[in-house]
Structures are given as structure tokens and as C-alpha cells.
N, C-alpha and C positions, 0 to 999 in steps of 0.2 A: 462428627465435626460440627461445630456451631454455625449458626447463621451469620452471614457476612453483614457488617454494618452497612446500612443503606447508603450512607455518604461515600463509603469506599466503593461499593458496587456502582454507584453513579459515576464516580471518577474513572473507574475501569471502563465503563460503557462509553464515556466521552473520549477516552484514549483510543478505544477500539474504533469508534466512529472517525476520529481524526486519522488514524492509521489507514482506514479504508479510503478516506478522501485523498490522502497522499498517494495511495496506490493508483487511484483513478487519474490523478493529475500526471503521474509518471507515465501511465499508459497513453494518455492524450499527447504528452510531449513526444513519446516514442513514435506515435503515429504521425505526428506533425513533422518530425525529423525525416521519417521515411518518405513522406509526401513532398516535402519542400526542398530537400537537399539530395544531391547526387554525388557519387564519388567514393573514393576509398575511405573506409571507416564508418560510413553511414549505417550499414547493416550491423556492425559490431556495436556502435553507439546505441542504436535502437534496441538491439538484443539485450544489452546491459541494463537499459532502463526497464525493459519488460521483466527481466530477472529481479530487479529491485522491487518492482511493483508486485510481483508474486510473493516476495518475502513480506512486504507490508500487508498483503491480503492474508497471509498465513498468521502473522502477528495478530491482526484484527480478529481472525477466526478463533485463535487460541484464547485471546482475552475474553471473548464472548462466552467461552465455555467455563470460565471461572465462576 
């Protein structure tokens, strides 16, 4: 397999970094929701955001392997 174009690799790295940043934001939002709100649905909402964050972390990790 040939070497990847440096511009393409740079774009992939930027997308991976952005995906990681999104994951961190989602984690922070989930933690904030858990801290600031009480009631039915809070745990589910927080859990859903954590799940989305895990997916963004996975995408970031996969992109860095390219």
C-alpha cells in the first residue's frame, strides 16, 4: 500500500481531534446534567450522552490508526 498524501493525513488527524473534542464535551454535558438536574429521565439522558461520547472516542481512535 502506498504512502498517504500528507494533506489527507493532516485532514484525518484534524477530524480525529475534533471527534475527540466532541466526545469530551458530551462527557462534560452528561456530568453537568447528572449534577444539576434531578428527576425521571436524568440518568437515561446522561447515559445516552456518555454512549455518544464513547462512539466519538472510538471514531477518533479508528481515524488515528489510518
